[in-house]
DRENNUZA-662131 format. One record per residue (C-alpha): x, y, z; residue number from 1; residue in one letter. Coordinates in nm, 3 decimals, decimal comma. Each point is the difference from the previous one (the first is absolute). Example, Ala and Ser with C-alpha at 12.3 -4.5 7.8 and 13.67 -1.06 7.14 Angstrom:
2
> east;north;up;num;residuo
> 1,230;-0,450;0,780;1;a
> 0,137;0,344;-0,066;2;s
//
This chain:
223
> east;north;up;num;residuo
> -1,004;2,784;-0,803;1;m
> 0,284;0,153;-0,203;2;l
> -0,102;0,118;-0,345;3;e
> 0,285;-0,198;-0,154;4;t
> -0,124;-0,330;0,144;5;e
> -0,168;-0,236;-0,249;6;p
> -0,357;-0,110;0,060;7;p
> -0,040;-0,318;0,203;8;y
> -0,117;-0,189;-0,306;9;s
> 0,355;0,034;-0,133;10;q
> 0,153;-0,105;0,330;11;l
> -0,208;-0,318;-0,017;12;f
> 0,157;-0,095;-0,332;13;g
> 0,013;-0,363;0,111;14;a
> -0,381;0,000;-0,006;15;f
> -0,027;0,112;-0,361;16;a
> -0,178;-0,327;-0,068;17;v
> -0,237;0,046;0,293;18;a
> -0,367;-0,061;-0,052;19;s
> -0,233;0,298;-0,070;20;p
> -0,133;-0,026;0,356;21;d
> 0,352;0,016;0,143;22;q
> 0,084;0,302;-0,217;23;r
> -0,313;0,176;0,125;24;r
> 0,125;-0,049;0,358;25;k
> 0,331;0,163;-0,090;26;i
> -0,176;0,293;-0,166;27;r
> -0,219;0,052;0,308;28;r
> 0,316;0,016;0,212;29;t
> 0,144;0,261;-0,240;30;e
> -0,316;0,208;0,016;31;e
> -0,005;-0,001;0,382;32;r
> 0,368;0,096;0,008;33;t
> -0,043;0,280;-0,254;34;s
> -0,298;0,144;0,193;35;a
> 0,178;0,019;0,336;36;t
> 0,355;0,056;-0,119;37;g
> 0,115;-0,267;0,246;38;e
> 0,058;-0,370;-0,027;39;f
> -0,140;-0,229;0,266;40;n
> 0,094;-0,366;0,001;41;a
> -0,351;-0,080;0,119;42;n
> -0,132;0,127;-0,335;43;d
> 0,156;-0,297;-0,177;44;l
> -0,235;-0,286;-0,070;45;e
> 0,164;-0,344;-0,006;46;p
> 0,067;-0,153;-0,340;47;i
> 0,025;-0,379;0,022;48;m
> 0,217;-0,167;-0,257;49;l
> -0,143;-0,317;-0,145;50;d
> 0,293;-0,228;0,080;51;t
> 0,026;-0,337;0,180;52;p
> 0,225;0,159;0,264;53;f
> -0,258;0,258;0,109;54;c
> -0,261;-0,270;0,056;55;s
> 0,213;-0,192;0,252;56;l
> -0,067;0,003;0,371;57;t
> 0,293;0,028;0,242;58;e
> -0,051;-0,361;0,110;59;n
> 0,008;-0,123;-0,360;60;e
> 0,319;0,192;-0,062;61;w
> 0,175;-0,140;0,307;62;l
> -0,087;-0,361;-0,086;63;h
> 0,066;0,020;-0,373;64;m
> 0,278;-0,222;-0,141;65;p
> 0,324;0,196;-0,043;66;l
> 0,018;-0,023;-0,378;67;e
> -0,358;0,119;-0,043;68;e
> 0,055;0,282;0,250;69;a
> 0,311;0,112;-0,188;70;k
> -0,194;-0,002;-0,327;71;a
> -0,262;0,235;0,151;72;r
> 0,221;0,218;0,219;73;s
> 0,204;0,307;-0,098;74;p
> 0,377;0,004;0,017;75;r
> 0,140;0,019;0,352;76;m
> 0,227;0,281;0,115;77;h
> 0,348;-0,038;0,144;78;s
> 0,148;0,213;0,275;79;f
> 0,161;0,319;-0,137;80;p
> 0,375;0,042;0,074;81;p
> -0,073;0,246;0,282;82;s
> -0,200;-0,269;0,185;83;q
> 0,243;-0,288;-0,045;84;v
> 0,129;-0,016;0,355;85;k
> 0,131;-0,356;0,032;86;d
> 0,075;-0,325;-0,184;87;w
> -0,362;-0,122;0,022;88;k
> -0,119;0,299;-0,203;89;h
> 0,255;-0,089;-0,268;90;v
> -0,123;-0,360;-0,028;91;i
> -0,363;0,115;0,011;92;y
> 0,059;0,230;-0,298;93;n
> 0,156;-0,288;-0,194;94;l
> -0,306;-0,216;0,072;95;l
> -0,224;0,282;-0,123;96;v
> 0,207;0,010;-0,318;97;e
> -0,067;-0,372;-0,046;98;n
> -0,373;0,043;0,068;99;y
> -0,029;0,274;-0,263;100;n
> 0,214;-0,184;-0,255;101;s
> -0,164;-0,180;-0,290;102;e
> 0,259;-0,276;-0,044;103;d
> 0,102;-0,027;0,371;104;k
> 0,365;-0,029;-0,105;105;d
> 0,119;0,232;0,278;106;t
> 0,282;-0,007;0,253;107;l
> -0,229;-0,099;0,289;108;v
> -0,289;-0,246;-0,035;109;q
> -0,259;-0,140;0,244;110;p
> 0,074;-0,349;0,127;111;f
> -0,195;-0,268;0,185;112;e
> 0,085;-0,351;0,114;113;v
> -0,175;-0,277;0,195;114;l
> 0,200;-0,090;0,312;115;i
> -0,132;-0,278;0,225;116;n
> -0,350;0,055;-0,132;117;g
> 0,012;0,375;0,057;118;t
> 0,004;0,248;-0,288;119;l
> 0,279;0,253;0,054;120;r
> 0,027;0,318;-0,204;121;k
> 0,287;0,233;-0,069;122;g
> 0,206;0,130;-0,290;123;f
> 0,298;-0,099;-0,210;124;k
> 0,263;0,181;-0,203;125;f
> -0,007;-0,089;-0,368;126;n
> 0,327;-0,170;-0,099;127;q
> -0,037;0,137;-0,354;128;k
> 0,063;0,350;0,132;129;h
> 0,334;-0,072;0,170;130;n
> -0,134;0,058;0,355;131;p
> 0,346;-0,021;0,158;132;g
> 0,099;0,316;-0,184;133;k
> -0,338;0,174;0,021;134;k
> -0,037;-0,054;0,375;135;l
> 0,338;0,158;0,070;136;a
> -0,093;0,297;-0,218;137;e
> -0,341;0,040;0,164;138;l
> 0,154;-0,016;0,346;139;y
> 0,258;0,270;-0,075;140;t
> -0,262;0,218;-0,171;141;l
> -0,258;-0,007;0,278;142;h
> 0,207;-0,072;0,312;143;m
> 0,320;0,190;-0,089;144;r
> -0,139;0,250;-0,254;145;h
> 0,271;-0,090;-0,250;146;a
> 0,003;-0,136;-0,356;147;r
> 0,215;-0,312;-0,009;148;l
> -0,109;-0,066;-0,359;149;d
> 0,174;0,319;-0,116;150;l
> 0,340;-0,110;0,133;151;e
> 0,268;-0,173;-0,206;152;d
> -0,132;-0,353;-0,026;153;q
> 0,347;-0,136;-0,084;154;n
> 0,153;0,137;0,320;155;s
> 0,096;-0,267;0,254;156;v
> -0,096;0,240;0,278;157;f
> -0,348;0,052;-0,149;158;v
> -0,045;-0,375;-0,041;159;q
> 0,084;-0,042;0,369;160;d
> -0,260;0,269;0,081;161;l
> -0,261;-0,200;-0,191;162;y
> 0,075;-0,306;0,213;163;k
> -0,006;0,203;0,323;164;f
> -0,331;0,172;-0,071;165;y
> -0,160;-0,321;-0,127;166;l
> 0,075;-0,157;0,340;167;r
> -0,146;0,308;0,166;168;s
> -0,315;-0,032;-0,210;169;a
> -0,035;-0,369;0,091;170;f
> 0,048;0,077;0,370;171;q
> -0,269;0,268;-0,011;172;l
> -0,244;-0,230;-0,181;173;l
> 0,060;-0,272;0,259;174;a
> -0,096;0,240;0,279;175;q
> -0,359;0,018;-0,124;176;y
> -0,056;-0,311;-0,213;177;f
> 0,075;-0,370;0,025;178;e
> 0,259;-0,114;-0,253;179;k
> -0,122;-0,288;-0,218;180;y
> 0,296;-0,011;-0,239;181;d
> 0,265;0,247;-0,115;182;q
> -0,243;0,231;-0,178;183;y
> -0,337;-0,100;0,148;184;t
> -0,157;0,125;0,325;185;y
> -0,321;-0,086;0,185;186;l
> -0,224;0,220;0,209;187;y
> 0,006;-0,091;0,368;188;t
> -0,311;0,189;0,108;189;d
> -0,165;0,267;-0,210;190;e
> 0,051;0,015;-0,374;191;a
> 0,215;0,285;-0,127;192;l
> -0,218;0,049;-0,308;193;f
> -0,381;-0,023;-0,023;194;v
> -0,155;0,050;-0,347;195;p
> -0,251;0,283;-0,028;196;g
> 0,088;0,183;0,321;197;e
> 0,077;0,370;0,037;198;s
> 0,344;0,138;0,081;199;l
> -0,132;0,116;0,338;200;e
> -0,106;-0,356;0,087;201;e
> 0,331;-0,141;-0,126;202;a
> 0,206;0,251;0,197;203;n
> -0,192;-0,069;0,322;204;a
> 0,060;-0,372;-0,037;205;r
> 0,368;0,045;-0,090;206;i
> 0,048;0,203;0,318;207;k
> -0,149;-0,286;0,202;208;r
> 0,241;-0,253;-0,146;209;m
> 0,272;-0,047;0,257;210;g
> 0,323;-0,193;-0,043;211;t
> -0,004;-0,377;0,046;212;r
> 0,224;0,037;0,306;213;t
> -0,249;0,236;0,164;214;r
> -0,286;-0,238;-0,077;215;k
> 0,189;-0,291;0,157;216;k
> 0,067;0,213;0,307;217;g
> -0,370;0,072;0,041;218;k
> -0,084;-0,369;-0,029;219;v
> 0,264;-0,099;0,257;220;c
> -0,120;0,274;0,233;221;g
> -0,354;-0,132;-0,018;222;a
> 0,103;-0,356;0,097;223;l
//
């Protein structure tokens, strides 16, 4: 251990309110580390936090109502810019933003509707956030690596670009999702966003999501 490193009791500042028994466990870890001069992860003794979340089983977590799960779960993470590879990653990040938001007044919101007795889920673009403009800007930012919002908004040419890239955004959405109305889309197979999952799980599922045309081709080939 470097001489300039603080003792582990300082590193565990979050446990300043730990019980005396928990603090004794930390001290024992310090003593073992100081005696050997090396830190071994196996020396750490588990400290259980007395919270409702820690007492849940995996099965209870999976079957918990969404609102209760969100109240107990930490904030979800979005894909960093370096991992945003396609349009589905962009929409996923916007759904994460909604999940983490307190008032839910975000550009993209979850959506569900009952169609012929079947509950269909998807997402919608919030009309309050001018989705026609935002979608064009998101498309140019992530698909063309350009900032349309920084251009002269009064230019007729720029206005035409907005219309062009909005159509491109709609076309790309329609490749993966079923259009319900102008700004609402339904999942056709797997959901794009699943609350509480890891980014690794989300990325694996996003990679499995093929275009609707490809799915139809597989179905026709199986007939």
